[in-house]
Backbone as a chain_set.jsonl record, in Angstrom:
{"seq": "MRVFWANGYGNTTFKMLEEATGMHAQSLRYAFGDKHSFFLAVLRHYSKSRVDRVVQCLKDRRRPAFAAIQNALALWLEDASREVDQGCLMVNTTGELGREDRAIADVIEQADRKLVAAFFEAIVAAQKSGEISTKADPKALARMIVTLGDGAMLHSRAKGSAGSAKLAFGALTSILAR", "coords": {"N": [[-6.501, -12.202, -5.188], [-4.16, -12.708, -3.671], [-2.499, -14.398, -5.01], [-1.6, -13.228, -7.152], [-0.394, -11.331, -5.553], [1.44, -12.555, -4.461], [3.099, -13.592, -6.399], [3.21, -11.945, -8.466], [2.64, -10.059, -11.432], [3.489, -10.882, -13.914], [4.429, -13.398, -13.393], [2.066, -14.85, -12.694], [-0.227, -17.498, -13.475], [-2.916, -18.82, -15.484], [-3.649, -21.245, -14.358], [-2.456, -21.203, -11.831], [-4.513, -19.317, -10.873], [-6.827, -20.754, -11.177], [-6.346, -22.829, -9.448], [-6.417, -21.402, -7.003], [-8.803, -20.345, -6.841], [-10.444, -22.432, -7.221], [-11.95, -22.369, -9.618], [-12.637, -23.161, -12.964], [-10.589, -22.127, -15.614], [-11.901, -21.272, -17.897], [-14.358, -20.382, -16.701], [-13.319, -18.245, -15.203], [-12.364, -16.63, -17.196], [-14.704, -16.111, -18.452], [-15.983, -14.722, -16.414], [-13.989, -12.609, -15.657], [-12.678, -11.861, -18.086], [-9.742, -11.403, -19.879], [-6.366, -12.11, -18.759], [-5.186, -9.646, -18.029], [-7.511, -7.827, -17.336], [-8.581, -9.245, -15.436], [-6.687, -8.937, -13.336], [-6.542, -6.034, -13.253], [-9.224, -5.789, -11.797], [-8.488, -7.064, -9.472], [-6.598, -5.368, -8.477], [-7.964, -3.16, -8.152], [-9.862, -4.043, -6.227], [-7.939, -4.556, -4.144], [-6.966, -2.102, -3.689], [-9.435, -1.111, -2.628], [-9.802, -2.481, -0.275], [-7.252, -2.591, 1.212], [-5.922, -0.177, 0.852], [-7.768, 1.862, 1.422], [-8.223, 0.94, 4.09], [-5.995, 1.867, 5.323], [-6.244, 4.462, 4.672], [-8.751, 5.018, 6.307], [-7.806, 4.706, 8.934], [-6.371, 6.652, 9.256], [-7.847, 8.951, 9.088], [-9.495, 8.592, 11.307], [-10.835, 10.194, 13.757], [-11.154, 9.767, 16.585], [-9.126, 9.163, 17.976], [-5.821, 10.878, 19.063], [-4.275, 12.58, 16.291], [-1.455, 12.016, 15.729], [-1.181, 9.575, 16.555], [-2.875, 8.396, 14.988], [-1.458, 8.329, 12.688], [0.827, 6.761, 13.479], [-0.659, 4.267, 13.765], [-1.144, 3.957, 11.205], [1.114, 3.4, 10.117], [1.865, 1.039, 11.364], [0.036, -0.738, 10.433], [1.194, -0.835, 7.941], [3.672, -1.844, 8.253], [2.649, -4.506, 9.112], [1.95, -5.454, 6.843], [4.413, -5.569, 5.508], [5.671, -7.443, 7.117], [4.438, -9.882, 6.527], [4.781, -13.152, 5.595], [4.092, -14.827, 2.779], [2.793, -12.967, 1.165], [4.157, -10.767, 0.855], [4.924, -7.191, 1.494], [3.37, -4.698, -0.404], [0.75, -4.832, -2.579], [0.319, -2.923, -4.623], [2.859, -1.301, -4.54], [4.434, -3.747, -5.276], [3.768, -4.275, -7.712], [4.184, -1.646, -9.174], [6.975, -1.886, -9.113], [7.366, -4.046, -10.673], [6.087, -3.608, -13.279], [6.263, -0.846, -13.679], [5.23, 2.22, -15.64], [4.458, 1.235, -17.692], [1.95, -0.126, -18.541], [-0.832, 1.755, -19.001], [-3.412, 1.764, -17.745], [-3.269, 0.067, -15.495], [-1.426, 1.672, -14.249], [-2.879, 3.848, -13.791], [-4.811, 3.01, -11.595], [-2.919, 2.543, -9.694], [-1.836, 5.081, -9.238], [-4.046, 6.654, -8.711], [-4.644, 5.596, -5.919], [-2.228, 5.969, -4.736], [-2.546, 8.772, -4.632], [-4.707, 9.172, -2.897], [-3.752, 8.31, -0.563], [-1.608, 10.078, -0.011], [-3.029, 12.462, 0.385], [-4.802, 11.772, 2.635], [-2.458, 11.228, 4.552], [-1.653, 13.782, 4.576], [-4.036, 15.225, 5.538], [-4.03, 14.084, 8.198], [-1.605, 14.892, 8.957], [-1.668, 17.636, 9.114], [-3.517, 18.019, 11.038], [-2.367, 16.789, 13.124], [-0.234, 18.769, 13.644], [-1.696, 20.929, 14.068], [-2.506, 20.416, 16.698], [-0.379, 20.445, 18.101], [1.191, 17.958, 18.274], [2.994, 17.334, 16.507], [5.977, 18.84, 14.978], [5.753, 22.003, 13.381], [7.215, 23.05, 11.527], [7.997, 21.532, 9.263], [6.737, 21.441, 5.842], [3.167, 20.307, 5.461], [2.526, 19.21, 2.947], [4.761, 18.054, 1.657], [5.703, 16.466, 3.792], [3.817, 14.51, 3.855], [3.935, 13.174, 1.326], [6.688, 12.396, 1.515], [6.183, 10.377, 3.506], [4.571, 8.647, 2.409], [6.156, 7.725, 0.115], [8.515, 6.912, 1.574], [7.232, 4.765, 2.731], [6.674, 3.277, 0.413], [9.342, 2.587, -0.428], [10.259, 0.951, 1.66], [8.197, -1.054, 1.858], [8.993, -2.308, -0.679], [11.767, -3.157, -0.38], [11.28, -4.735, 1.913], [9.975, -6.66, 0.424], [11.922, -7.483, -1.338], [14.059, -8.476, 0.221], [13.115, -10.01, 1.682], [12.292, -9.766, 4.371], [11.211, -7.747, 7.108], [12.785, -6.052, 8.396], [14.054, -3.708, 7.399], [11.979, -2.136, 6.889], [10.89, -1.859, 9.603], [12.817, -0.5, 10.959], [12.848, 2.023, 9.378], [10.401, 2.95, 9.853], [10.362, 3.319, 12.411], [12.334, 5.167, 12.68], [11.078, 7.351, 11.313], [8.967, 7.719, 12.872], [10.062, 8.67, 15.403], [11.318, 11.135, 14.505], [9.045, 12.648, 13.551], [7.927, 12.922, 16.072], [7.242, 15.145, 18.717]], "CA": [[-5.346, -11.465, -4.929], [-3.076, -13.18, -2.95], [-1.84, -15.315, -5.864], [-1.054, -12.076, -7.759], [0.444, -10.59, -4.694], [2.728, -13.327, -4.012], [3.895, -14.266, -7.571], [3.441, -10.802, -9.439], [1.511, -10.178, -12.598], [3.957, -11.781, -14.976], [4.536, -14.965, -13.033], [0.888, -15.369, -12.265], [-0.852, -18.159, -14.491], [-4.629, -19.248, -15.239], [-3.55, -22.623, -13.602], [-2.392, -20.769, -10.423], [-5.527, -18.816, -10.289], [-7.665, -21.885, -11.286], [-5.98, -23.615, -8.044], [-6.643, -20.655, -5.775], [-10.136, -20.104, -6.625], [-11.435, -23.536, -7.496], [-12.731, -22.383, -10.737], [-11.72, -23.351, -14.129], [-9.86, -20.904, -16.771], [-13.105, -20.752, -18.864], [-15.202, -19.475, -15.899], [-12.609, -16.979, -14.749], [-12.328, -15.912, -18.374], [-16.04, -15.525, -18.57], [-16.252, -13.615, -15.162], [-13.208, -11.296, -15.511], [-12.201, -11.45, -19.423], [-8.485, -11.804, -19.909], [-5.635, -12.025, -17.202], [-5.126, -7.999, -17.693], [-8.614, -7.557, -16.816], [-8.733, -9.963, -13.974], [-5.538, -8.13, -12.69], [-7.323, -4.677, -12.964], [-10.263, -6.028, -10.711], [-7.731, -7.522, -8.317], [-5.99, -4.12, -8.152], [-9.146, -2.287, -7.567], [-10.287, -4.705, -4.825], [-6.809, -4.208, -2.886], [-7.155, -0.429, -3.245], [-10.746, -0.759, -1.941], [-9.6, -3.036, 0.936], [-6.103, -2.222, 1.788], [-5.546, 1.339, 0.936], [-8.92, 2.335, 2.133], [-7.951, 0.724, 5.529], [-4.962, 2.942, 5.679], [-7.217, 6.12, 4.785], [-9.756, 5.213, 7.364], [-7.121, 4.692, 9.958], [-5.931, 8.14, 9.128], [-9.202, 9.984, 9.356], [-10.303, 8.33, 12.718], [-10.331, 11.298, 15.01], [-11.433, 9.172, 17.909], [-7.767, 9.314, 18.902], [-4.92, 11.758, 18.251], [-3.775, 12.552, 14.686], [-0.086, 11.525, 15.541], [-1.494, 8.142, 16.866], [-3.228, 7.741, 13.871], [-0.363, 8.104, 11.641], [1.618, 5.636, 14.027], [-1.304, 3.186, 13.492], [-1.145, 3.555, 9.734], [2.686, 3.095, 9.894], [1.74, -0.346, 12.02], [-0.645, -1.482, 9.334], [2.248, -0.875, 6.636], [4.651, -2.807, 8.957], [2.137, -5.777, 9.365], [2.135, -5.863, 5.476], [5.799, -5.819, 5.191], [6.073, -8.595, 7.943], [3.845, -11.052, 5.813], [5.874, -14.152, 4.818], [3.617, -15.081, 1.779], [2.31, -11.826, -0.07], [4.831, -9.663, 1.426], [5.001, -5.936, 0.992], [2.244, -3.941, -1.002], [0.409, -5.403, -4.171], [0.63, -1.708, -5.405], [4.337, -1.425, -4.836], [5.247, -4.691, -5.91], [3.032, -3.837, -9.171], [4.95, -0.525, -9.567], [8.295, -2.383, -9.312], [7.223, -5.022, -11.883], [5.575, -3.098, -14.354], [6.42, 0.641, -13.819], [4.289, 2.754, -16.125], [4.128, 0.477, -18.945], [0.279, -0.133, -18.824], [-1.687, 2.972, -18.408], [-4.736, 1.312, -16.862], [-2.809, -0.486, -14.146], [-0.7, 2.842, -13.475], [-3.901, 4.9, -13.214], [-5.226, 2.507, -10.412], [-1.802, 2.969, -8.75], [-1.749, 6.484, -8.948], [-5.485, 7.051, -7.783], [-4.195, 4.888, -4.743], [-1.242, 7.162, -4.151], [-3.238, 10.244, -4.229], [-5.33, 8.992, -1.806], [-3.027, 8.105, 0.666], [-1.002, 11.148, 0.228], [-4.07, 13.297, 0.69], [-4.999, 11.216, 4.054], [-1.314, 11.5, 5.405], [-1.628, 15.287, 4.767], [-4.945, 15.801, 6.575], [-3.773, 13.735, 9.52], [-0.373, 15.756, 9.417], [-2.088, 19.17, 9.482], [-4.329, 17.827, 12.243], [-1.127, 16.747, 14.316], [0.381, 19.934, 13.785], [-2.498, 21.96, 14.886], [-2.677, 19.977, 18.094], [0.892, 20.355, 18.513], [1.708, 16.79, 18.369], [4.379, 17.231, 15.616], [6.494, 20.171, 14.791], [5.028, 22.689, 12.271], [8.474, 23.281, 10.673], [7.968, 21.013, 7.787], [5.558, 21.545, 5.042], [2.661, 19.056, 5.5], [2.193, 18.3, 1.963], [5.956, 17.567, 1.607], [5.643, 15.211, 4.653], [2.909, 13.207, 3.145], [4.727, 12.761, 0.105], [7.957, 11.669, 1.964], [5.687, 9.272, 4.311], [4.228, 7.593, 1.508], [7.567, 7.471, -0.72], [9.253, 5.939, 2.434], [6.392, 3.46, 2.726], [6.883, 2.399, -0.728], [10.475, 2.032, -0.515], [10.255, 0.046, 2.737], [7.503, -2.302, 1.246], [9.531, -3.07, -1.859], [12.599, -3.484, 0.379], [11.108, -5.94, 2.623], [9.669, -7.818, -0.525], [13.381, -7.96, -1.93], [15.086, -9.103, 1.095], [12.042, -11.097, 2.498], [12.436, -9.266, 5.796], [10.567, -6.432, 7.622], [13.707, -5.272, 9.293], [14.423, -2.249, 6.911], [10.585, -1.347, 7.166], [10.624, -1.573, 10.807], [13.981, 0.823, 11.286], [12.435, 3.105, 8.77], [8.901, 3.521, 10.407], [10.544, 3.659, 13.617], [12.919, 6.579, 12.58], [10.268, 8.237, 10.945], [8.117, 8.007, 14.005], [10.855, 9.612, 16.306], [11.362, 12.279, 13.855], [7.825, 13.493, 13.734], [7.194, 13.367, 17.271], [7.659, 16.391, 19.107]], "C": [[-4.236, -11.863, -4.51], [-2.069, -13.792, -4.134], [-0.948, -14.098, -6.651], [-0.068, -11.456, -6.84], [1.687, -11.328, -4.394], [3.639, -13.723, -5.159], [4.055, -12.912, -8.656], [2.655, -10.963, -10.543], [2.015, -11.118, -13.623], [4.128, -13.208, -14.581], [3.186, -15.747, -12.73], [0.426, -16.019, -13.602], [-2.326, -18.538, -14.126], [-4.38, -20.391, -14.392], [-3.629, -22.179, -12.156], [-3.791, -20.169, -10.019], [-6.838, -19.831, -10.129], [-7.509, -22.476, -9.717], [-6.504, -22.956, -6.589], [-8.066, -20.245, -5.592], [-11.276, -21.157, -6.616], [-12.144, -23.363, -8.678], [-11.876, -22.699, -12.004], [-11.406, -21.999, -14.993], [-11.039, -20.397, -17.309], [-14.037, -19.977, -18.091], [-14.651, -18.31, -15.367], [-12.468, -16.134, -16.046], [-13.589, -15.157, -18.645], [-16.269, -14.418, -17.593], [-15.224, -12.172, -15.326], [-12.589, -11.055, -17.143], [-10.552, -12.205, -19.279], [-7.616, -11.748, -18.622], [-5.389, -10.507, -16.747], [-6.292, -7.426, -16.984], [-8.92, -8.181, -15.609], [-7.666, -9.319, -12.881], [-6.042, -6.751, -12.235], [-8.377, -4.887, -11.759], [-9.606, -6.475, -9.342], [-7.132, -6.102, -7.601], [-6.828, -3.122, -7.436], [-9.663, -2.799, -6.163], [-9.051, -4.223, -3.823], [-6.974, -2.876, -2.757], [-8.205, -0.504, -2.545], [-10.465, -1.187, -0.394], [-8.308, -2.511, 1.813], [-5.813, -0.702, 2.074], [-6.59, 2.3, 1.582], [-9.002, 1.966, 3.718], [-7.1, 1.681, 6.098], [-5.668, 4.392, 5.867], [-7.929, 6.329, 5.669], [-8.964, 5.429, 8.761], [-6.781, 6.271, 10.203], [-6.815, 9.306, 9.356], [-9.91, 9.569, 10.597], [-9.753, 9.499, 13.54], [-10.867, 10.938, 16.24], [-10.185, 9.302, 18.898], [-6.814, 10.426, 18.115], [-4.522, 11.746, 17.217], [-2.422, 11.724, 14.881], [-0.303, 10.025, 15.934], [-2.082, 7.581, 15.665], [-2.423, 7.306, 12.664], [0.457, 6.784, 12.268], [0.794, 4.438, 13.731], [-1.283, 2.657, 12.087], [0.1, 3.006, 9.199], [2.723, 1.293, 10.287], [0.886, -1.154, 11.025], [0.502, -1.864, 8.048], [3.272, -2.089, 7.128], [4.017, -4.267, 9.039], [2.089, -6.3, 7.767], [3.455, -6.502, 5.071], [6.509, -6.986, 5.845], [5.323, -10.167, 7.378], [5.03, -11.987, 5.252], [5.172, -14.57, 3.369], [3.553, -13.867, 0.818], [2.956, -10.772, 0.851], [4.867, -8.139, 0.907], [3.708, -5.355, 0.473], [1.99, -4.404, -2.261], [0.963, -4.143, -5.112], [2.08, -1.601, -5.741], [5.074, -2.143, -5.617], [4.892, -4.374, -7.425], [4.097, -2.699, -9.885], [6.293, -1.058, -9.857], [8.33, -3.276, -10.657], [7.007, -4.371, -13.136], [5.864, -1.46, -14.692], [5.375, 1.291, -14.243], [3.888, 2.316, -17.419], [2.447, 0.32, -19.271], [-0.41, 0.83, -17.838], [-2.769, 2.619, -17.584], [-4.324, 0.754, -15.421], [-2.12, 0.886, -13.467], [-1.593, 3.771, -12.963], [-4.572, 4.37, -11.884], [-4.269, 2.828, -9.38], [-1.768, 4.483, -8.422], [-2.79, 7.098, -8.156], [-5.263, 6.673, -6.305], [-3.35, 5.719, -3.972], [-1.698, 8.532, -3.717], [-3.901, 10.169, -3.061], [-4.829, 8.794, -0.482], [-2.071, 9.26, 0.866], [-1.894, 12.284, 1.073], [-4.556, 12.83, 2.293], [-3.863, 11.508, 4.98], [-1.505, 13.196, 5.483], [-2.658, 15.726, 5.7], [-4.371, 15.444, 8.045], [-2.455, 14.415, 10.115], [-0.866, 17.004, 9.966], [-2.772, 18.838, 10.852], [-3.341, 17.751, 13.366], [-0.527, 18.075, 14.398], [-0.314, 21.013, 14.298], [-2.713, 21.642, 16.21], [-1.549, 20.01, 18.678], [1.671, 19.227, 18.574], [3.073, 16.585, 17.591], [4.725, 18.558, 15.066], [5.827, 20.74, 13.32], [6.15, 23.531, 11.174], [8.608, 22.798, 9.244], [6.615, 21.202, 7.046], [4.633, 20.064, 4.983], [2.668, 18.177, 4.222], [3.689, 17.419, 1.398], [6.1, 16.315, 2.589], [4.954, 14.327, 4.233], [3.302, 12.658, 2.298], [5.858, 11.827, 0.734], [7.435, 10.427, 2.778], [5.386, 8.183, 3.194], [5.372, 7.043, 0.636], [8.292, 6.467, 0.285], [8.551, 4.657, 2.635], [6.607, 2.452, 1.568], [8.218, 1.718, -0.814], [10.585, 0.992, 0.389], [9.516, -1.227, 2.509], [8.185, -3.118, 0.046], [10.816, -3.497, -1.294], [12.393, -4.694, 1.008], [10.626, -7.164, 1.456], [11.056, -8.407, -0.943], [14.205, -8.761, -1.132], [14.221, -10.295, 1.927], [12.066, -11.005, 3.998], [11.916, -8.038, 5.987], [11.539, -5.689, 8.28], [14.004, -3.949, 8.759], [13.105, -1.615, 7.19], [10.6, -0.957, 8.725], [11.825, -0.52, 11.5], [13.169, 2.003, 10.637], [11.137, 3.858, 9.302], [9.165, 4.081, 11.742], [11.399, 5.028, 13.616], [12.02, 7.659, 12.179], [9.187, 8.904, 12.053], [8.898, 8.91, 15.025], [11.029, 10.821, 15.51], [10.382, 13.469, 13.72], [7.343, 13.759, 15.012], [8.028, 14.297, 17.858], [8.183, 16.24, 20.384]], "O": [[-3.22, -11.358, -4.989], [-0.86, -13.578, -4.044], [0.282, -14.131, -6.688], [1.018, -11.076, -7.278], [2.77, -10.806, -4.128], [4.783, -14.13, -4.954], [4.919, -12.897, -9.533], [1.977, -11.985, -10.652], [1.311, -11.974, -14.158], [3.977, -14.118, -15.397], [3.133, -16.964, -12.554], [0.558, -15.429, -14.674], [-2.847, -18.586, -13.012], [-5.197, -20.412, -13.472], [-4.501, -22.55, -11.371], [-4.245, -20.471, -8.915], [-7.67, -19.759, -9.225], [-8.46, -22.543, -8.937], [-6.843, -23.51, -5.543], [-8.532, -19.874, -4.514], [-12.448, -21.046, -6.257], [-13.029, -24.193, -8.885], [-10.659, -22.53, -12.068], [-12.074, -20.969, -14.899], [-11.272, -19.19, -17.244], [-14.554, -18.984, -18.605], [-15.39, -17.374, -15.061], [-12.461, -14.911, -15.912], [-13.661, -13.97, -18.966], [-16.7, -13.319, -17.941], [-15.591, -11.008, -15.164], [-12.02, -9.981, -17.342], [-10.289, -13.268, -18.717], [-8.098, -11.381, -17.55], [-5.369, -10.114, -15.581], [-6.111, -6.598, -16.091], [-9.553, -7.559, -14.756], [-7.929, -9.266, -11.679], [-5.982, -6.37, -11.066], [-8.316, -4.124, -10.795], [-10.151, -6.26, -8.26], [-7.219, -5.849, -6.4], [-6.535, -2.449, -6.448], [-9.836, -2.079, -5.18], [-9.285, -3.561, -2.812], [-7.139, -2.447, -1.616], [-8.058, 0.155, -1.516], [-10.788, -0.475, 0.557], [-8.425, -2.082, 2.961], [-5.556, -0.162, 3.149], [-6.285, 3.341, 2.165], [-9.728, 2.593, 4.491], [-7.34, 2.262, 7.157], [-5.659, 5.166, 6.824], [-8.06, 7.473, 6.105], [-9.398, 6.207, 9.61], [-6.957, 6.891, 11.252], [-6.469, 10.418, 9.755], [-10.916, 10.198, 10.925], [-8.592, 9.707, 13.891], [-11.066, 11.858, 17.034], [-10.174, 9.475, 20.117], [-6.949, 10.782, 16.944], [-4.253, 10.586, 16.902], [-2.296, 10.731, 14.165], [0.566, 9.253, 15.529], [-1.844, 6.423, 15.32], [-2.583, 6.347, 11.908], [0.692, 5.836, 11.519], [1.458, 3.453, 13.409], [-1.358, 1.481, 11.731], [0.221, 2.345, 8.168], [3.403, 0.464, 9.682], [1.182, -2.341, 10.891], [0.581, -2.916, 7.414], [3.566, -3.07, 6.446], [4.801, -5.215, 9.037], [2.192, -7.504, 7.528], [3.621, -7.578, 4.498], [7.56, -7.482, 5.441], [5.641, -11.288, 7.774], [5.998, -11.592, 4.602], [6.109, -14.655, 2.575], [4.225, -13.832, -0.213], [2.27, -10.002, 1.523], [4.824, -8.032, -0.319], [2.781, -5.693, 1.21], [2.904, -4.422, -3.085], [1.765, -4.245, -6.04], [2.533, -1.748, -6.877], [5.97, -1.783, -6.38], [5.795, -4.242, -8.251], [4.689, -2.896, -10.946], [6.799, -0.669, -10.91], [9.201, -3.184, -11.523], [7.783, -4.608, -14.062], [5.695, -0.962, -15.805], [4.386, 1.2, -13.516], [3.099, 2.925, -18.141], [1.937, 0.73, -20.314], [-0.555, 0.839, -16.616], [-2.979, 3.351, -16.616], [-4.965, 0.978, -14.395], [-2.278, 1.122, -12.27], [-1.356, 4.444, -11.96], [-4.899, 5.223, -11.06], [-4.628, 3.315, -8.308], [-1.668, 4.898, -7.267], [-2.614, 7.852, -7.199], [-5.708, 7.451, -5.461], [-3.591, 6.129, -2.837], [-1.339, 9.205, -2.751], [-3.73, 11.03, -2.198], [-5.433, 9.085, 0.55], [-1.705, 9.416, 2.031], [-1.553, 12.835, 2.119], [-4.633, 13.745, 3.114], [-4.11, 11.979, 6.091], [-1.471, 13.739, 6.588], [-2.356, 16.506, 6.603], [-4.253, 16.294, 8.927], [-2.198, 14.52, 11.314], [-0.564, 17.409, 11.089], [-2.444, 19.556, 11.796], [-3.404, 18.463, 14.368], [-0.336, 18.435, 15.56], [0.243, 21.937, 14.89], [-3.112, 22.541, 16.951], [-1.529, 19.617, 19.844], [2.846, 19.373, 18.912], [4.007, 15.865, 17.946], [3.84, 19.338, 14.716], [5.486, 20.024, 12.378], [5.898, 24.366, 10.306], [9.134, 23.393, 8.303], [5.534, 21.116, 7.629], [5.097, 18.987, 4.611], [2.761, 16.95, 4.192], [3.64, 16.328, 0.831], [6.579, 15.258, 2.178], [5.443, 13.198, 4.193], [3.106, 11.442, 2.302], [5.904, 10.626, 0.465], [8.164, 9.436, 2.781], [5.9, 7.066, 3.147], [5.438, 5.821, 0.5], [8.63, 5.346, -0.096], [9.161, 3.589, 2.705], [6.696, 1.227, 1.653], [8.336, 0.547, -1.174], [11.062, -0.035, -0.095], [9.983, -2.317, 2.841], [7.987, -4.314, -0.168], [11.12, -4.54, -1.872], [13.127, -5.658, 0.791], [10.88, -8.359, 1.607], [11.297, -9.614, -0.901], [14.962, -9.613, -1.597], [14.666, -11.218, 2.609], [11.897, -11.967, 4.747], [12.098, -7.186, 5.117], [11.174, -4.624, 8.778], [14.214, -3.039, 9.561], [13.131, -0.517, 7.747], [10.335, 0.2, 9.054], [11.586, 0.146, 12.508], [12.837, 2.933, 11.372], [10.904, 5.062, 9.197], [8.527, 5.01, 12.239], [11.175, 5.896, 14.46], [12.158, 8.791, 12.643], [8.735, 10.047, 12.128], [8.309, 9.9, 15.459], [10.755, 11.784, 16.226], [10.601, 14.68, 13.742], [6.495, 14.628, 15.214], [9.242, 14.37, 17.664], [8.637, 17.214, 20.984]]}, "num_chains": 1, "name": "protein.A"}
């Protein structure tokens, strides 16, 4: 996962994957098939581990809903701040491949829907508890947060710095705070 995350789909070679896994290319091909199938498995794993982590954070009702939103943004800031595999693998892949590959786009779109739905639920809960304003539509806010997060992740990857993500997430938190 980290090899694709650090180098992107196009720049990742089987030689790099061999070095990272300690397995020979033939073994990797036997286990995963071609590079495309391997990458799909990686994206699904990433979604299961990273995206589901954010979703679980947002659904954690042991703390106030607004705190859950702040914690989810903190997880994204952590990803934006990484030196090697900076940003988000899903966002990086979207920037690299766009919608060229339907199978890859489907995995990314499914993850995006999960994030928007989880932010929506957290926003509704935060609005009901009076933690954030009810002026804005929660669906629009959820979409805005995910879009802002995507942009901040891509920007951090392109610039090699989490500075923009830190400013964006800080401003978002201030705007949402009641």
